[in-house]
KOLVO-791933 format. One record per residue (C-alpha): x, y, z; residue in three letters. Coordinates in steps of 0.05 Angstrom, whole numbers. Last residue first. Layout:
// residues N
<mivo u="X" v="Y" w="Z" residuo="ALA"/>
...
// end
This chain:
// residues 301
<mivo u="-200" v="189" w="358" residuo="GLU"/>
<mivo u="-204" v="207" w="284" residuo="HIS"/>
<mivo u="-203" v="144" w="239" residuo="ASN"/>
<mivo u="-272" v="151" w="208" residuo="VAL"/>
<mivo u="-259" v="226" w="197" residuo="ILE"/>
<mivo u="-199" v="216" w="151" residuo="GLY"/>
<mivo u="-133" v="176" w="150" residuo="HIS"/>
<mivo u="-114" v="108" w="183" residuo="PRO"/>
<mivo u="-102" v="75" w="113" residuo="VAL"/>
<mivo u="-113" v="0" w="126" residuo="HIS"/>
<mivo u="-76" v="-40" w="75" residuo="GLY"/>
<mivo u="-101" v="-107" w="54" residuo="THR"/>
<mivo u="-66" v="-169" w="31" residuo="PRO"/>
<mivo u="-120" v="-216" w="6" residuo="LEU"/>
<mivo u="-176" v="-265" w="27" residuo="HIS"/>
<mivo u="-185" v="-259" w="104" residuo="ASP"/>
<mivo u="-159" v="-188" w="98" residuo="ALA"/>
<mivo u="-221" v="-165" w="59" residuo="ALA"/>
<mivo u="-266" v="-169" w="120" residuo="ARG"/>
<mivo u="-215" v="-138" w="166" residuo="GLU"/>
<mivo u="-203" v="-81" w="114" residuo="CYS"/>
<mivo u="-276" v="-65" w="105" residuo="HIS"/>
<mivo u="-281" v="-61" w="182" residuo="ALA"/>
<mivo u="-220" v="-14" w="189" residuo="ALA"/>
<mivo u="-249" v="36" w="143" residuo="HIS"/>
<mivo u="-193" v="76" w="108" residuo="ASP"/>
<mivo u="-183" v="26" w="51" residuo="ASP"/>
<mivo u="-127" v="1" w="7" residuo="PHE"/>
<mivo u="-128" v="-65" w="-29" residuo="PHE"/>
<mivo u="-69" v="-107" w="-50" residuo="ILE"/>
<mivo u="-55" v="-161" w="-98" residuo="ASP"/>
<mivo u="-128" v="-155" w="-125" residuo="ALA"/>
<mivo u="-159" v="-215" w="-159" residuo="GLU"/>
<mivo u="-213" v="-169" w="-189" residuo="PHE"/>
<mivo u="-262" v="-224" w="-171" residuo="SER"/>
<mivo u="-234" v="-228" w="-101" residuo="ARG"/>
<mivo u="-240" v="-155" w="-94" residuo="LEU"/>
<mivo u="-311" v="-157" w="-118" residuo="PHE"/>
<mivo u="-325" v="-212" w="-67" residuo="GLU"/>
<mivo u="-296" v="-169" w="-12" residuo="THR"/>
<mivo u="-328" v="-102" w="-27" residuo="LYS"/>
<mivo u="-395" v="-108" w="13" residuo="ASP"/>
<mivo u="-448" v="-69" w="-20" residuo="MET"/>
<mivo u="-458" v="4" w="-3" residuo="GLY"/>
<mivo u="-475" v="32" w="-71" residuo="GLY"/>
<mivo u="-422" v="-12" w="-107" residuo="LEU"/>
<mivo u="-391" v="36" w="-155" residuo="PHE"/>
<mivo u="-333" v="-4" w="-186" residuo="LEU"/>
<mivo u="-285" v="30" w="-228" residuo="SER"/>
<mivo u="-234" v="-9" w="-271" residuo="GLU"/>
<mivo u="-171" v="10" w="-306" residuo="ASP"/>
<mivo u="-162" v="76" w="-271" residuo="LEU"/>
<mivo u="-136" v="137" w="-310" residuo="ARG"/>
<mivo u="-105" v="199" w="-283" residuo="ILE"/>
<mivo u="-110" v="264" w="-316" residuo="ASP"/>
<mivo u="-127" v="299" w="-250" residuo="TRP"/>
<mivo u="-187" v="333" w="-280" residuo="ALA"/>
<mivo u="-209" v="269" w="-311" residuo="ARG"/>
<mivo u="-201" v="234" w="-242" residuo="LEU"/>
<mivo u="-244" v="288" w="-212" residuo="THR"/>
<mivo u="-298" v="282" w="-266" residuo="ARG"/>
<mivo u="-305" v="208" w="-253" residuo="ILE"/>
<mivo u="-310" v="217" w="-178" residuo="VAL"/>
<mivo u="-361" v="275" w="-186" residuo="ARG"/>
<mivo u="-404" v="232" w="-228" residuo="GLU"/>
<mivo u="-407" v="172" w="-183" residuo="HIS"/>
<mivo u="-449" v="204" w="-128" residuo="ALA"/>
<mivo u="-512" v="196" w="-170" residuo="PRO"/>
<mivo u="-504" v="135" w="-172" residuo="ALA"/>
<mivo u="-464" v="92" w="-125" residuo="GLY"/>
<mivo u="-411" v="102" w="-75" residuo="ARG"/>
<mivo u="-384" v="42" w="-34" residuo="ALA"/>
<mivo u="-321" v="47" w="-74" residuo="THR"/>
<mivo u="-274" v="-1" w="-108" residuo="VAL"/>
<mivo u="-230" v="37" w="-154" residuo="LEU"/>
<mivo u="-186" v="-7" w="-196" residuo="ALA"/>
<mivo u="-113" v="-8" w="-219" residuo="THR"/>
<mivo u="-81" v="-56" w="-267" residuo="ARG"/>
<mivo u="-5" v="-62" w="-279" residuo="ILE"/>
<mivo u="26" v="-111" w="-328" residuo="PRO"/>
<mivo u="19" v="-54" w="-382" residuo="SER"/>
<mivo u="7" v="-82" w="-454" residuo="GLU"/>
<mivo u="-58" v="-45" w="-475" residuo="GLY"/>
<mivo u="-19" v="17" w="-498" residuo="GLU"/>
<mivo u="54" v="5" w="-500" residuo="PRO"/>
<mivo u="89" v="5" w="-432" residuo="PHE"/>
<mivo u="122" v="65" w="-395" residuo="GLU"/>
<mivo u="49" v="91" w="-390" residuo="ASN"/>
<mivo u="35" v="41" w="-333" residuo="GLN"/>
<mivo u="91" v="75" w="-295" residuo="LEU"/>
<mivo u="61" v="143" w="-299" residuo="LYS"/>
<mivo u="-4" v="117" w="-277" residuo="HIS"/>
<mivo u="31" v="82" w="-217" residuo="LEU"/>
<mivo u="63" v="152" w="-199" residuo="ALA"/>
<mivo u="-6" v="185" w="-203" residuo="GLY"/>
<mivo u="-38" v="132" w="-159" residuo="LEU"/>
<mivo u="20" v="146" w="-109" residuo="PHE"/>
<mivo u="5" v="220" w="-112" residuo="ALA"/>
<mivo u="-68" v="211" w="-99" residuo="LYS"/>
<mivo u="-58" v="163" w="-43" residuo="PHE"/>
<mivo u="-62" v="209" w="16" residuo="PRO"/>
<mivo u="-128" v="242" w="-11" residuo="GLY"/>
<mivo u="-134" v="295" w="-65" residuo="GLY"/>
<mivo u="-189" v="346" w="-61" residuo="GLY"/>
<mivo u="-251" v="330" w="-100" residuo="LEU"/>
<mivo u="-262" v="362" w="-167" residuo="ALA"/>
<mivo u="-322" v="409" w="-175" residuo="ARG"/>
<mivo u="-367" v="391" w="-232" residuo="ASN"/>
<mivo u="-412" v="343" w="-191" residuo="ALA"/>
<mivo u="-414" v="392" w="-133" residuo="LYS"/>
<mivo u="-491" v="395" w="-128" residuo="SER"/>
<mivo u="-497" v="319" w="-142" residuo="VAL"/>
<mivo u="-444" v="306" w="-89" residuo="GLU"/>
<mivo u="-479" v="351" w="-36" residuo="SER"/>
<mivo u="-548" v="317" w="-49" residuo="GLU"/>
<mivo u="-518" v="248" w="-43" residuo="SER"/>
<mivo u="-483" v="263" w="23" residuo="PHE"/>
<mivo u="-543" v="298" w="51" residuo="ALA"/>
<mivo u="-585" v="235" w="36" residuo="GLU"/>
<mivo u="-530" v="189" w="62" residuo="LEU"/>
<mivo u="-523" v="219" w="129" residuo="GLY"/>
<mivo u="-507" v="284" w="162" residuo="GLN"/>
<mivo u="-444" v="274" w="205" residuo="THR"/>
<mivo u="-414" v="212" w="171" residuo="GLN"/>
<mivo u="-438" v="228" w="102" residuo="TYR"/>
<mivo u="-415" v="301" w="105" residuo="ILE"/>
<mivo u="-347" v="281" w="131" residuo="MET"/>
<mivo u="-342" v="227" w="77" residuo="GLU"/>
<mivo u="-351" v="281" w="24" residuo="ALA"/>
<mivo u="-293" v="324" w="50" residuo="GLU"/>
<mivo u="-249" v="259" w="66" residuo="ASP"/>
<mivo u="-199" v="275" w="11" residuo="SER"/>
<mivo u="-196" v="231" w="-48" residuo="PHE"/>
<mivo u="-152" v="172" w="-64" residuo="LEU"/>
<mivo u="-157" v="146" w="7" residuo="VAL"/>
<mivo u="-203" v="188" w="46" residuo="SER"/>
<mivo u="-261" v="178" w="-4" residuo="ASP"/>
<mivo u="-243" v="129" w="-59" residuo="GLY"/>
<mivo u="-222" v="58" w="-38" residuo="ASP"/>
<mivo u="-164" v="30" w="-78" residuo="PHE"/>
<mivo u="-148" v="-34" w="-115" residuo="ALA"/>
<mivo u="-81" v="-54" w="-138" residuo="LEU"/>
<mivo u="-66" v="-110" w="-189" residuo="LYS"/>
<mivo u="1" v="-131" w="-214" residuo="LEU"/>
<mivo u="-9" v="-170" w="-278" residuo="ALA"/>
<mivo u="16" v="-243" w="-280" residuo="GLU"/>
<mivo u="80" v="-272" w="-311" residuo="ASN"/>
<mivo u="120" v="-264" w="-244" residuo="GLU"/>
<mivo u="63" v="-302" w="-209" residuo="ALA"/>
<mivo u="82" v="-365" w="-246" residuo="GLY"/>
<mivo u="52" v="-410" w="-193" residuo="PRO"/>
<mivo u="4" v="-368" w="-150" residuo="GLN"/>
<mivo u="13" v="-319" w="-92" residuo="SER"/>
<mivo u="-31" v="-277" w="-51" residuo="LYS"/>
<mivo u="-7" v="-270" w="23" residuo="SER"/>
<mivo u="-66" v="-265" w="71" residuo="ARG"/>
<mivo u="-85" v="-206" w="112" residuo="GLY"/>
<mivo u="-55" v="-142" w="141" residuo="MET"/>
<mivo u="-15" v="-85" w="121" residuo="LEU"/>
<mivo u="-17" v="-18" w="157" residuo="THR"/>
<mivo u="-20" v="32" w="102" residuo="ALA"/>
<mivo u="19" v="93" w="78" residuo="ALA"/>
<mivo u="16" v="145" w="24" residuo="ALA"/>
<mivo u="68" v="200" w="42" residuo="VAL"/>
<mivo u="48" v="267" w="65" residuo="ASN"/>
<mivo u="95" v="265" w="124" residuo="GLN"/>
<mivo u="35" v="263" w="170" residuo="THR"/>
<mivo u="18" v="197" w="134" residuo="LEU"/>
<mivo u="86" v="170" w="153" residuo="ALA"/>
<mivo u="72" v="183" w="227" residuo="GLN"/>
<mivo u="6" v="146" w="220" residuo="ARG"/>
<mivo u="41" v="84" w="189" residuo="VAL"/>
<mivo u="90" v="85" w="242" residuo="ASP"/>
<mivo u="38" v="84" w="293" residuo="GLU"/>
<mivo u="3" v="26" w="256" residuo="ALA"/>
<mivo u="63" v="-20" w="257" residuo="ASN"/>
<mivo u="54" v="-77" w="206" residuo="SER"/>
<mivo u="85" v="-33" w="154" residuo="SER"/>
<mivo u="75" v="-10" w="81" residuo="LEU"/>
<mivo u="102" v="60" w="58" residuo="PHE"/>
<mivo u="89" v="89" w="-9" residuo="LEU"/>
<mivo u="117" v="142" w="-56" residuo="ASP"/>
<mivo u="186" v="142" w="-20" residuo="CYS"/>
<mivo u="235" v="199" w="-34" residuo="ASN"/>
<mivo u="289" v="162" w="8" residuo="PHE"/>
<mivo u="296" v="225" w="50" residuo="ALA"/>
<mivo u="222" v="230" w="54" residuo="ASN"/>
<mivo u="213" v="162" w="85" residuo="ILE"/>
<mivo u="273" v="168" w="131" residuo="TYR"/>
<mivo u="237" v="193" w="194" residuo="ARG"/>
<mivo u="187" v="134" w="187" residuo="TYR"/>
<mivo u="238" v="87" w="213" residuo="PRO"/>
<mivo u="210" v="84" w="285" residuo="SER"/>
<mivo u="261" v="69" w="338" residuo="GLN"/>
<mivo u="278" v="-2" w="359" residuo="GLY"/>
<mivo u="349" v="-5" w="332" residuo="SER"/>
<mivo u="337" v="39" w="271" residuo="CYS"/>
<mivo u="355" v="-4" w="209" residuo="PHE"/>
<mivo u="350" v="38" w="143" residuo="ALA"/>
<mivo u="354" v="-1" w="79" residuo="ALA"/>
<mivo u="378" v="2" w="6" residuo="ARG"/>
<mivo u="397" v="-58" w="-35" residuo="THR"/>
<mivo u="336" v="-93" w="-51" residuo="ILE"/>
<mivo u="335" v="-136" w="-114" residuo="ASP"/>
<mivo u="301" v="-196" w="-86" residuo="LEU"/>
<mivo u="332" v="-261" w="-105" residuo="ASN"/>
<mivo u="298" v="-301" w="-48" residuo="HIS"/>
<mivo u="365" v="-321" w="-13" residuo="ALA"/>
<mivo u="389" v="-249" w="-22" residuo="ARG"/>
<mivo u="330" v="-221" w="12" residuo="ILE"/>
<mivo u="336" v="-275" w="66" residuo="SER"/>
<mivo u="408" v="-256" w="83" residuo="ASN"/>
<mivo u="386" v="-185" w="83" residuo="PHE"/>
<mivo u="332" v="-203" w="136" residuo="VAL"/>
<mivo u="384" v="-245" w="176" residuo="ARG"/>
<mivo u="430" v="-186" w="178" residuo="LEU"/>
<mivo u="376" v="-144" w="210" residuo="GLY"/>
<mivo u="395" v="-167" w="281" residuo="THR"/>
<mivo u="461" v="-133" w="277" residuo="ASP"/>
<mivo u="439" v="-78" w="233" residuo="ALA"/>
<mivo u="389" v="-61" w="288" residuo="SER"/>
<mivo u="316" v="-80" w="276" residuo="ASN"/>
<mivo u="262" v="-26" w="273" residuo="ARG"/>
<mivo u="262" v="-34" w="198" residuo="SER"/>
<mivo u="256" v="5" w="133" residuo="LEU"/>
<mivo u="274" v="-35" w="73" residuo="LEU"/>
<mivo u="269" v="5" w="6" residuo="ILE"/>
<mivo u="240" v="-25" w="-57" residuo="ILE"/>
<mivo u="255" v="10" w="-122" residuo="GLU"/>
<mivo u="215" v="8" w="-186" residuo="VAL"/>
<mivo u="234" v="39" w="-255" residuo="LYS"/>
<mivo u="301" v="9" w="-258" residuo="PRO"/>
<mivo u="308" v="-10" w="-332" residuo="LYS"/>
<mivo u="297" v="-73" w="-373" residuo="ASN"/>
<mivo u="223" v="-56" w="-377" residuo="LEU"/>
<mivo u="198" v="-128" w="-360" residuo="LEU"/>
<mivo u="256" v="-137" w="-314" residuo="LYS"/>
<mivo u="242" v="-74" w="-276" residuo="ASN"/>
<mivo u="168" v="-90" w="-273" residuo="ILE"/>
<mivo u="187" v="-156" w="-237" residuo="ASN"/>
<mivo u="209" v="-113" w="-179" residuo="LEU"/>
<mivo u="135" v="-95" w="-167" residuo="LEU"/>
<mivo u="112" v="-166" w="-174" residuo="LYS"/>
<mivo u="161" v="-192" w="-126" residuo="GLU"/>
<mivo u="145" v="-137" w="-75" residuo="VAL"/>
<mivo u="71" v="-155" w="-80" residuo="LEU"/>
<mivo u="93" v="-227" w="-68" residuo="PHE"/>
<mivo u="127" v="-209" w="-2" residuo="PHE"/>
<mivo u="74" v="-163" w="27" residuo="GLY"/>
<mivo u="39" v="-213" w="71" residuo="GLU"/>
<mivo u="103" v="-245" w="94" residuo="GLY"/>
<mivo u="149" v="-296" w="56" residuo="PRO"/>
<mivo u="189" v="-346" w="96" residuo="THR"/>
<mivo u="255" v="-328" w="126" residuo="LEU"/>
<mivo u="319" v="-364" w="105" residuo="VAL"/>
<mivo u="359" v="-393" w="165" residuo="ALA"/>
<mivo u="428" v="-364" w="157" residuo="ASP"/>
<mivo u="418" v="-312" w="210" residuo="GLU"/>
<mivo u="386" v="-365" w="259" residuo="GLU"/>
<mivo u="437" v="-357" w="315" residuo="ALA"/>
<mivo u="441" v="-283" w="304" residuo="ILE"/>
<mivo u="365" v="-273" w="303" residuo="GLN"/>
<mivo u="359" v="-315" w="369" residuo="TYR"/>
<mivo u="412" v="-278" w="406" residuo="ARG"/>
<mivo u="382" v="-211" w="388" residuo="ARG"/>
<mivo u="313" v="-234" w="408" residuo="TYR"/>
<mivo u="339" v="-261" w="474" residuo="ALA"/>
<mivo u="372" v="-193" w="486" residuo="GLU"/>
<mivo u="309" v="-155" w="466" residuo="LEU"/>
<mivo u="262" v="-189" w="516" residuo="GLY"/>
<mivo u="236" v="-259" w="533" residuo="GLN"/>
<mivo u="161" v="-262" w="519" residuo="ASP"/>
<mivo u="152" v="-202" w="470" residuo="GLU"/>
<mivo u="218" v="-209" w="435" residuo="TYR"/>
<mivo u="211" v="-287" w="430" residuo="ILE"/>
<mivo u="143" v="-277" w="399" residuo="ASP"/>
<mivo u="172" v="-226" w="352" residuo="ASN"/>
<mivo u="224" v="-277" w="328" residuo="SER"/>
<mivo u="169" v="-330" w="317" residuo="THR"/>
<mivo u="122" v="-284" w="279" residuo="THR"/>
<mivo u="178" v="-255" w="233" residuo="LEU"/>
<mivo u="143" v="-275" w="169" residuo="ASP"/>
<mivo u="179" v="-234" w="116" residuo="PHE"/>
<mivo u="165" v="-170" w="75" residuo="LEU"/>
<mivo u="114" v="-144" w="123" residuo="VAL"/>
<mivo u="155" v="-154" w="186" residuo="THR"/>
<mivo u="216" v="-125" w="151" residuo="SER"/>
<mivo u="179" v="-60" w="139" residuo="SER"/>
<mivo u="167" v="-36" w="69" residuo="ILE"/>
<mivo u="186" v="26" w="31" residuo="ALA"/>
<mivo u="160" v="34" w="-41" residuo="VAL"/>
<mivo u="196" v="78" w="-94" residuo="THR"/>
<mivo u="169" v="87" w="-163" residuo="LEU"/>
<mivo u="231" v="106" w="-199" residuo="PRO"/>
<mivo u="254" v="179" w="-206" residuo="LYS"/>
<mivo u="266" v="195" w="-279" residuo="ASP"/>
<mivo u="225" v="262" w="-273" residuo="PRO"/>
<mivo u="277" v="279" w="-219" residuo="SER"/>
<mivo u="249" v="305" w="-153" residuo="ILE"/>
<mivo u="262" v="380" w="-139" residuo="PRO"/>
<mivo u="304" v="395" w="-79" residuo="MET"/>
// end
């Protein structure tokens, strides 16, 4: 079935990313499912505190208010049952989040419903669910890190940062770097500068974001995007030409030539950063929500 051109940007998020469920999960791990169920029911009127993805969701939903039309939808995908998930929906209501659709799967992975909901992005704390979502050709990441929130966050820009190879782009160039080294990588990228890179798992999501940015008058979009890549000159040219070929604009492009990305992400004030390298994610996660994208050669087991 073709997707409507008026389809909203659709982000699926797990309950453990939306809210802090540490205490509940500890009970599940230590005492089992029945104790967890009893605890969630007993506490179902106790409002859950924000998790790593909460303020990102707030900013996404705020776009609907700015446009006065439903251009973003958040879907809750949860391993809870509907019974234990009632606390999650009660907390959604208490926090005034406009989330109405959900799948509660009673311990099973919810990734099966990602395409049925026409999701553009899936964020979860469960790495296996994320891997399964990627096999469904949906952008997905395992979220980790620290919640980013400031007073008046609803009035601030939503800032998303992306690594390039294996995230926005395919891992074809990364494979050369990993197997043959930096010199061979640079030579290959120079020789292929006019040949567009293949799309990675986040190409379609970036395209959907770009379309959403265009809903606003030029210069007034509350969404800012950045490429934060370890590439430097001369490997930058192929990236620039690839984005031109895709007709997708990024607001900022940082070619770091192997420098650590963390301080640049802090300077950009990213609300979330997506990278395929676990080590990069772990460093950034001390400062901001970070999504590990388990895709490409560096994640092959």
